[in-house]
PATI-540645 format. One record per residue: residue in one letter; z, y, x of N, C-alpha, C, O in turn. Coordinates in steps of 0.2 Angstrom, whole numbers, plus 2048, in hexadecimal, padded with zeros to 3 digits. Example, Ala and Ser with C-alpha at 12.3 -4.5 7.8 and 13.67 -1.06 7.14 Angstrom:
a8277E48428277EA83E8277F084282A7EF847/s8237F58408247FB844827800840828806843/
***
This chain:
m1AFECEEF41ACEC7EF11A6EC8EED1A6EC4EE8/s1A2ECDEEE19CECEEEA198EC8EE9195EC7EE4/a197EC4EEF193EBEEEE195EB9EEA192EB6EE6/v19CEB8EE919FEB3EE519FEB6EDE19EEB2ED9/s1A0EBCEDD1A1EBEED619AEBEED3199EBDECD/r194EC0ED718EEC0ED418BEB9ED3186EB8ECF/i18EEB4ED618CEADED518CEABECD189EA6ECB/a191EAEECA192EACEC318BEAEEBF18AEABEB9/g187EB2EC1181EB3EBE17BEAFEBF176EAFEBC/i17CEAAEC4176EA6EC6177E9EEC5172E9BEC4/c17DE9CEC617DE95EC817BE90EC2177E8CEC3/v17EE91EBC17CE8DEB7175E8FEB3172E8BEB0/a173E95EB516DE97EB2167E93EB5161E93EB2/v168E8FEBA163E8BEBD165E83EBD163E7FEC1/a16AE82EB916DE7BEB916BE77EB316EE72EB1/a167E7AEAE165E76EA816AE75EA416BE70EA0/s16FE7AEA3175E79E9F176E7FE9B17BE82E9C/f171E81E97171E88E94174E87E8D174E82E8A/a175E8DE8A178E8DE83173E8DE7E173E89E79/t16DE91E7E168E91E79161E91E7C160E95E81/a15CE8EE7A156E8EE7C151E92E78151E91E72/l14DE96E7B148E9AE77141E96E7813EE97E7D/v13FE92E7313AE8EE74134E91E70134E92E6A/p12EE93E74129E95E70125E90E6C126E8AE6D/p121E92E6711EE8EE63119E89E67116E8BE6C/l119E83E65116E7EE6810EE7FE6710CE80E62/g10AE7EE6D103E7EE6C101E77E6B104E73E67/s0FBE76E6D0F8E6FE6C0FCE6AE700FCE6BE76/g0FFE66E6D104E61E70100E5BE730FAE5BE72/p103E57E76100E51E790FEE4CE74100E4DE6E/a0F9E48E750F6E44E700FCE3FE6D100E3DE71/s0FBE3EE67100E3AE64102E33E67107E31E67/a0FCE30E6A0FDE2AE6D103E2AE73106E25E75/e103E30E76108E31E7B10FE31E79114E31E7D/n110E32E72117E33E7011AE2CE6E120E2CE6C/t116E27E6E119E20E6C11FE1EE70123E1AE6E/d11FE20E76125E1EE7B12BE23E7B12FE22E7F/a12BE28E76130E2DE76137E2AE7513CE2CE78/a137E25E7213EE22E70142E20E76148E1FE76/k13FE1EE7B142E1BE81146E21E8414BE1FE88/y145E27E83149E2DE8614FE2EE81153E32E84/f14FE2CE7B154E2EE7615BE2CE7915CE26E7B/g160E30E78167E2EE7A16AE33E7F166E38E80/t170E32E81173E36E86173E34E8D174E2EE8E/w172E38E91171E36E98175E3BE9D175E41E9C/n179E38EA117EE3BEA517BE3CEAC177E37EAF/y17CE42EB017AE42EB717EE3DEBB184E3CEB9/d17BE39EBF17FE35EC4182E3AEC9181E40EC9/l187E37ECC18BE3BED1186E3FED6182E3BED9/p187E45ED7183E49EDC184E46EE3189E44EE5/d17EE47EE717EE44EEE17CE4AEF2176E4CEF2/n181E4DEF617FE53EFA17BE51F00177E55F03/a17BE4BF02177E49F08170E48F0616BE4AF0A/t16EE45F00167E44EFE165E4AEF915FE4AEF8/l169E4EEF7168E53EF2166E51EEB163E54EE7/n167E4AEEA166E48EE316CE4BEDF172E4BEE0/n169E4EED916EE51ED4171E57ED7177E59ED6/i16DE5AEDC170E61EDF16AE66EDE165E65EE0/d16DE6BEDA168E71ED9169E76EDF16EE78EE0/v163E77EE2163E7CEE8161E83EE615BE83EE4/l165E88EE7163E8EEE5161E92EEB165E92EF0/a15BE96EEB159E99EF0154E9EEEE152E9FEE8/c152EA2EF314DEA7EF2146EA4EF1145E9EEF2/p141EA7EEE13BEA4EED138EA1EF3134E9CEF3/d139EA4EF9137EA1EFF13BE9BF0213AE99F08/g140E99EFE145E94F0114BE96F0514FE92F07/t14BE9DF06150E9FF0B156EA3F07156EA3F00/g15AEA6F0A15FEABF0715EEB2F08162EB6F07/a158EB3F0B156EBAF0D156EBFF08156EC5F09/c154EBDF02153EC2EFC159EC5EF9159ECAEF6/d15FEC2EFB165EC4EF816BEC2EFC16DEBDEFC/r16DEC7F00172EC6F05179EC6F0217DEC4F06/d179EC8EFC180EC7EF9182EC0EF7188EBFEF6/l17DEBCEF717EEB5EF417EEB0EFA17AEB1EFF/p182EABEFA182EA6F0017CEA1EFE17DE9BEFD/l176EA3EFF170E9FEFE16DE9DF0416EEA0F0A/p16AE97F04169E92EFF170E8FEFD174E8EF01/l171E8EEF6177E8CEF4176E85EF0171E85EEC/r17AE80EF2179E7AEEE17EE79EE9184E7AEEA/v17CE78EE3180E77EDD180E70EDA17BE6EED7/p185E6CEDB184E65ED8184E65ED0187E6AECD/q180E61ECD17FE61EC6184E5BEC3184E56EC5/v187E5EEBD18CE5AEBA18AE5BEB2189E60EB0/g18AE55EAE189E56EA7184E51EA4182E4CEA7/w182E53E9E17EE4EE9A178E52E96179E58E95/v173E4EE9516EE50E9016DE4BE8B16DE45E8D/t16CE4DE8516AE48E7F163E49E7D162E4FE7B/f15FE44E7E158E45E7C157E42E7515AE3DE73/a154E46E70153E44E6914CE46E67149E4AE6A/p14AE44E61143E46E5F143E4DE5E147E50E5B/g13DE50E6013CE57E5E136E58E5A134E53E57/p134E5EE5812FE5FE53128E5DE56127E5DE5C/n124E5BE5211DE59E5311CE54E59118E55E5D/g120E4FE59120E4AE5E123E4BE65122E48E69/t126E51E65129E53E6C130E50E6C132E4DE68/v134E52E7213BE4FE7313FE55E7413DE5AE79/d145E56E71149E5BE7314FE59E77151E53E76/g150E5CE7C156E5BE8115CE5FE8015BE65E82/h161E5DE7D167E61E7C16CE60E8216EE5AE83/t16EE65E85173E65E8B17AE66E8817BE68E83/d17EE64E8D185E64E8B188E6BE8A18EE6CE88/q184E70E8C187E77E8B183E7AE86183E80E85/g180E76E8117DE79E7B176E7BE7B174E7EE76/c172E7AE8016BE7CE81167E76E7E168E70E7E/t161E78E7B15CE74E79155E75E7C153E7BE7B/w153E71E8014CE72E83147E6DE80149E68E7E/n141E6FE7F13CE6BE7C137E68E81135E6CE86/f135E62E80131E5EE8512BE5CE8112BE59E7B/a125E5BE85120E58E83120E51E85122E50E8B/v11EE4CE8211EE45E84117E43E86112E43E83/h117E41E8D111E3EE90112E37E91117E34E91/a10CE34E9310DE2CE95111E2BE9A114E25E9A/d112E2FE9F116E2EEA511DE31EA5121E30EAA/g11FE35E9F125E38E9F125E3EE9B121E40E97/l12BE42E9B12CE48E9812BE4EE9C12CE4EEA2/e127E53E99127E5AE9D128E5FE98127E5EE92/l12BE65E9A12CE6AE96126E6CE92120E6CE94/s127E6DE8B121E6FE8711EE76E89118E78E87/s122E7AE8C120E81E8E124E82E95129E80E96/t122E87E99125E89E9E129E90E9D12BE93EA2/t129E92E9712CE99E95133E98E92135E9DE8F/q135E92E9113BE91E8D141E94E91142E93E97/e146E97E8E14BE9BE91152E99E8E152E97E88/c157E99E9115EE98E8F163E9DE91163E9FE96/f167E9EE8C16DEA3E8E173E9EE8E175E9BE88/n177E9EE9317DE9AE93183E9EE91185EA2E95/k186E9CE8C18CE9FE89192E9FE8E196EA3E8E/n192E99E92198E98E96198E9DE9C19DE9FE9F/i192E9FE9E191EA3EA418EEAAEA3190EAFEA6/g18BEABE9D189EB2E9B182EB4E9F181EBAEA0/s17EEAFEA0178EB0EA4173EACEA1174EA6E9E/a16CEAEEA2167EAAEA0162EA8EA5162EAAEAB/g15EEA3EA4159EA0EA9153E9DEA5153E9CE9F/n14EE9CEA9148E99EA7146E93EAB146E93EB1/l145E8EEA7143E88EAB13BE88EAB138E88EA6/t138E87EB1131E86EB112FE7FEB2129E7DEB1/k134E7BEB4132E73EB4138E6FEB313EE71EB5/w137E6AEAF13CE65EAE138E5FEAC136E5EEA6/s137E5AEB1134E54EB0139E4EEB013DE4EEB4/v138E4AEAB13CE44EAA138E3EEA9133E3DEA6/r13BE39EAD138E32EAD13EE2DEAB144E2EEAD/v13DE28EA8142E23EA5140E1CEA713AE1AEA6/d144E18EAA143E11EAB149E0DEA814EE0DEAC/g149E0BEA214FE08E9F155E0CE9E154E11E9B/t15AE0BEA2160E10EA1161E15EA6166E18EA7/k15CE15EAB15BE1AEB0156E1FEAF151E1EEAC/e158E25EB0154E2BEB0153E2FEB6158E30EBA/t14DE31EB814CE36EBD149E3CEBB146E3CEB6/e14AE42EBF148E48EBC147E4DEC214AE4CEC8/s144E52EC1143E58EC6143E5EEC2140E5FEBD/i146E64EC4147E6AEC1145E70EC5148E70ECB/v142E75EC3141E7BEC6143E81EC1140E81EBC/a147E85EC3149E8BEBF149E91EC2149E92EC9/i149E97EBF149E9EEC114EEA2EBE14FEA1EB8/s152EA5EC2157EA9EBF156EB1EC2155EB2EC8/h155EB5EBD154EBCEBF15AEC0EC015EEC1EBB/q15CEC2EC6162EC6EC8162ECDEC615CED0EC5/p168ED0EC4168ED7EC2165EDCEC7163EE1EC6/n165EDAECE162EDEED315AEDDED4157EE0ED8/g157ED9ECF150ED8ECF14EED2ED3148ED1ED3/v152ECFED6150EC9EDA150EC3ED6154EC2ED2/d14BEBFED714AEB8ED414DEB3ED814BEB2EDE/i152EAFED6155EA9ED9152EA3ED6152EA2ED0/i14FE9FEDA14CE98ED8151E93ED9154E92EDE/g152E8FED4156E89ED4151E83ED414DE82ECF/t152E7EED914EE78ED9152E72EDA156E71EDF/m151E6DED5154E67ED614EE62ED714CE60ED2/a14CE60EDD147E5CEDE148E55EDC143E51EDA/s14EE53EDC150E4CEDB156E4CED615BE4EED8/g155E49ED015BE48ECC15BE41EC9155E3EEC8/s161E3FEC7161E38EC4167E38EBF16CE3BEC0/r166E34EBA16BE34EB416BE2CEB2167E28EB4/t171E2BEAF171E24EAC173E25EA5177E29EA3/k170E21EA1171E21E99178E1FE9817AE1AE9A/v17BE23E93182E21E91181E1BE8C17DE1BE87/g185E16E8D185E10E8918AE11E8318CE17E81/e18BE0BE80190E0BE7A197E0EE7C199E0DE81/s19AE10E771A1E13E781A6E0EE7A1AAE10E7E/a1A4E08E791A9E02E7C1A9E02E831AEE00E86/e1A4E05E861A3E05E8E1A8E0AE911A9E0AE97/n1AAE0FE8D1ADE15E901B4E13E931B6E16E98/k1B7E0DE901BEE0CE931BDE0AE9B1C1E0CE9F/r1B7E07E9D1B6E06EA41B6E0CEA81B8E0DEAD/f1B2E11EA51B1E18EA81B8E1CEA81B9E1FEAD/v1BCE1BEA31C2E1EEA31C6E1CEA91CAE20EAC/d1C6E16EAB1CAE13EB01C8E17EB71CCE18EBB/h1C2E19EB71C0E1CEBE1C3E23EBE1C4E26EC4/y1C6E26EB91C9E2DEB91D0E2CEBB1D3E31EBD/l1D3E27EB91DBE27EB91DEE27EC01DBE24EC4/g1E3E2BEC01E6E2CEC71E5E33EC91E5E38EC5/d1E6E34ED01E6E3BED31DFE3DED61DDE39EDA/f1DDE43ED51D7E45ED91D9E4CEDC1DBE50ED8/t1D7E4DEE21D9E53EE61D3E57EE81CEE54EEA/y1D4E5EEE71CEE62EE91CDE62EF11D2E62EF4/a1C7E62EF31C6E63EFA1C7E6AEFC1C8E6EEF8/p1C8E6BF031C9E72F051C4E77F021BEE75F02/a1C5E7DF001C0E82EFD1BCE84F031BEE85F09/d1B6E85F011B1E88F061ADE8EF031A9E8DEFE/f1AEE94F051ABE9AF021A4E9AF041A0E9FF01/q1A1E97F0919AE97F0B196E93F06190E94F05/t199E8DF04195E89EFF198E89EF8195E86EF3/l19DE8DEF71A1E8EEF11A4E88EEE1A6E87EE8/t1A5E83EF31A8E7DEF11B0E7EEEF1B3E81EF4/n1B2E7DEE91B9E7EEE71BBE85EE81C1E87EEA/v1B6E89EE61B8E91EE61B7E93EDF1B2E92EDC/v1BCE96EDC1BCE99ED51BAEA0ED61BDEA4ED9/s1B4EA2ED21B2EA9ED21B4EACECB1B4EA8EC6/t1B5EB2ECB1B7EB5EC51B2EBBEC31AFEBEEC7/s1B3EBDEBD1AEEC3EBA1B1EC9EBD1ADECEEBC/t1B7ECAEC01B9ED0EC31B8ED1ECA1BAED5ECD/g1B4ECCECD1B2ECCED41B7EC9ED91B6ECAEDF/n1BCEC6ED61C0EC2EDB1BEEBBEDC1BAEB8ED8/a1C1EB8EE11C0EB1EE21C6EAEEE51CAEB1EE9/y1C7EA7EE41CDEA4EE71CCE9DEE71C8E9AEE3/p1CFE99EEC1CEE92EEC1D1E8EEE71D6E90EE4/q1CEE89EE51D0E84EE01D4E7EEE41D0E7BEE8/q1DAE7DEE31DEE79EE71E2E74EE31E3E75EDD/g1E5E6FEE61EAE6BEE31E7E64EE01E1E62EE2/t1EBE61EDD1E9E5AEDA1E9E5AED31EEE5CECF/i1E4E56ED01E4E55EC81E6E4EEC71E4E49ECA/h1EBE4DEC21EDE46EC11EAE45EBA1EBE48EB5/f1E6E3FEBA1E3E3DEB31E7E37EB01E8E32EB4/t1E8E37EAA1EBE32EA61E6E30EA01E2E34E9E/r1E7E2AE9E1E3E28E981E6E2AE921ECE2AE90/k1E2E2DE8D1E4E2FE871E2E2AE811E6E29E7C/s1DCE27E821D9E22E7E1D4E1EE821D3E20E88/d1D1E1AE7F1CBE16E821C5E1AE841C1E18E88/s1C5E21E811BFE25E831C2E2CE851BDE30E86/t1C8E2DE851CAE34E871D0E34E8C1D3E2FE8D/i1D0E39E901D5E39E961D8E40E951D6E45E92/t1DEE41E991E2E47E991E2E49EA11E4E45EA5/a1E0E4FEA21E0E52EA91E6E56EAA1E6E5BEA6/h1EBE54EAE1F1E58EAF1EFE5CEB61EFE5AEBB/t1EEE63EB51ECE67EBA1F2E6AEBE1F8E6BEBB/p1F1E6DEC41F7E6FEC81FBE75EC5200E76EC7/d1F7E79EC01FAE7EEBD1FFE7CEB7202E81EB4/g200E76EB6204E73EB1201E73EAA204E71EA5/c1FAE73EAA1F6E73EA41F4E6BEA31F3E68EA8/d1F3E69E9D1F0E63E9B1EAE64E971EAE68E92/w1E4E61E991DEE62E961DBE5BE931DCE56E97/s1D9E5BE8D1D6E55E8A1CEE55E8B1CBE59E8A/l1CCE4FE8E1C5E4EE8F1C2E47E8D1C6E42E8D/e1BCE48E8A1B9E41E881B5E3FE8D1B1E42E90/v1B5E38E8E1B1E35E931ABE31E901ACE2DE8B/r1A5E33E9319FE2FE9019BE2DE97198E31E9A/g19CE27E98199E25E9F19DE28EA41A3E28EA4/n199E2AEAA19DE2CEB019FE34EAF1A2E36EB3/t19EE37EA919FE3EEA81A5E3FEA31A5E3CE9E/a1A9E44EA41AEE46EA01AEE4DE9E1ADE51EA3/e1AFE4FE981AEE56E961B3E58E911B6E53E8D/l1B5E5EE911BAE60E8C1B9E5EE851B3E5EE83/a1BEE5CE821BEE5AE7B1C5E5BE771CAE58E79/p1C5E61E731C0E65E711BDE69E761C0E6AE7C/d1B7E6DE751B3E70E7A1B7E76E7D1B7E77E83/t1BBE7AE791BFE7FE7C1C7E7EE7B1C9E7CE76/q1CAE7EE811D2E7DE801D5E82E841D3E86E89/t1DCE84E821E0E89E851E6E86E871E9E82E83/c1E9E88E8D1EFE86E901F3E8DE901F1E92E93/h1FAE8CE8E1FEE92E8F202E91E95206E8DE96/t201E96E9A205E96EA0209E9CEA1208EA1E9D/p20EE9CEA6212EA1EA720FEA8EA8211EADEA7/t209EA7EAB205EAEEAD200EAFEA71FCEB4EA8/g200EACEA21FBEADE9D1F7EA7E9B1F7EA2E9E/d1F3EA8E951EFEA3E931E9EA1E971E6EA6E9A/l1E7E9BE981E1E99E9C1DDE95E971DFE90E94/t1D7E97E961D2E94E911CCE91E951C9E94E99/l1CBE8BE941C5E87E961C0E87E911C1E84E8C/r1BAE89E921B4E88E8E1B0E82E8F1ADE7FE8B/y1B0E81E961ACE7BE981AFE78E9E1B1E7CEA3/w1B0E71E9E1B2E6EEA41AFE67EA41B0E63EA0/g1AAE66EA91A7E60EAA1A8E5DEB01A9E60EB5/l1AAE56EB01ACE52EB61A7E4CEB61A5E49EB1/a1A6E4AEBC1A2E44EBD1A5E40EC31A7E43EC8/t1A6E3AEC31AAE36EC81A7E2FEC81A5E2CEC3/d1A7E2CECE1A6E25ECF1ADE21ED01ACE1BED2/g1B2E24ECF1B9E22ED11BCE24ED71C2E23ED8/h1B8E27EDC1BAE29EE21B9E30EE31BDE34EE5/q1B2E32EE31B0E39EE31B0E3CEDC1AEE39ED7/m1B1E43EDB1B0E46ED51ADE4DED61AFE51EDA/n1A8E4EED21A5E55ED11A7E58ECB1A8E55EC6/a1A8E5FECB1AAE63EC51A7E69EC51A5E6DECA/f1A6E6CEBF1A4E72EBD1A8E75EB71AAE71EB2/l1ABE7BEB81B0E7EEB31AEE85EB21ACE89EB6/s1AFE87EAB1AEE8EEA91B4E8FEA41B5E8BEA0/g1B7E95EA51BDE97EA01BEE9EEA11BAEA2EA3/s1C5EA0E9F1C7EA7E9F1CEEA7EA01D2EA3E9D/t1D0EADEA31D7EAEEA31D8EB6EA11D4EB9EA1/p1DEEB7E9F1DFEBEE9D1E0EC3EA31E2EC1EA8/p1DEEC9EA31DBECCE9D1D3ECCE9C1D0ED0EA0/a1D1EC8E991C9EC7E981C6EC6E9E1C1EC9EA0/t1C8EC1EA21C5EC0EA91C2EB9EA81C6EB4EA7/d1BCEB8EAA1B8EB2EAA1B9EAFEB11B9EB2EB6/i1BAEA8EB11BAEA4EB71B5E9FEB71B3E9CEB2/y1B3E9DEBD1AEE98EBE1AFE94EC41B0E97EC9/l1AFE8EEC31AEE89EC91A8E85EC91A7E81EC5/f1A3E87ECD19CE84ECD19CE7EED1198E7AECF/v19FE7EED719FE78EDB1A6E75EDC1A9E77EE1/g1A8E71ED81AEE6DED81ADE67EDC1A9E63EDA/d1B2E65EE11B1E5FEE51B8E5CEE61BCE60EE9/l1B9E56EE31C0E53EE31BFE4CEE61BAE49EE5/t1C4E49EE91C4E43EEB1CBE3FEE91D0E42EE8/r1CAE39EE71D0E35EE51D5E35EEA1D4E34EF0/s1DBE37EE81E1E37EED1E3E30EEF1E3E2CEEC/a1E5E30EF61E8E2AEF81EEE28EF51F2E2CEF3/t1EFE21EF31F5E1FEEF1FAE1DEF4200E1BEF2/
***
């Protein structure tokens, strides 16, 4: 299962969801007049539900020439649905900082027609995955409560191969007031079942740091905890608390542990997005003895009642 075990080193490194950003000093920034529109970007924006048919919110991992020929150990090209949020806030010297849900801060220059990375050398190390990546492009446009974007990233593999991640079409929706969350909580309530695992696309395949892989199966039962939180009851008998903000739910608190008959299961990150029918998921955690687990392409469908 070398292909699956090594995927832990690349998937999120190109997903704009990193832990820390290394931002070089800003050079001559854009003209101050271009910063007057920065406020329209401020706030939290969730990815819309990924669409595998149109590739909207799908990060495609491939060799520099677009094929999989550069690395036969990986199932390239590989499609990774994007789940999560970014919060845009004022940055230094009239710039905008983008804070992602996995703890990264990217810096943007503000232009008349949108946001662009203030440099193409910013890097991030993802604490949940243990790998780093470099974004060479992240373009952002906003129209009211709708955002569109495109991303290009590079992940340097241990074998010297560069894997390119491209999301040509991305879209997000701005998260509204907390009072709106009750409506989105309703979208989660009930049962969602994992689709059959596919080891060619890594759909519903859990990979581990020890080189093993296994299918993610079963049904998750979601119940309401409050007007903004839900509980996910998973097939292994664990209960997980998640906060709902718009269409996206994530662990709250960030790290949770469940005591099972076979040992403790700890989740460091679990992000879900749903429209009430389809659900996408990304998960990172650990099991004893010191084994990391990753579900990069989670796909669930509401169960028939």
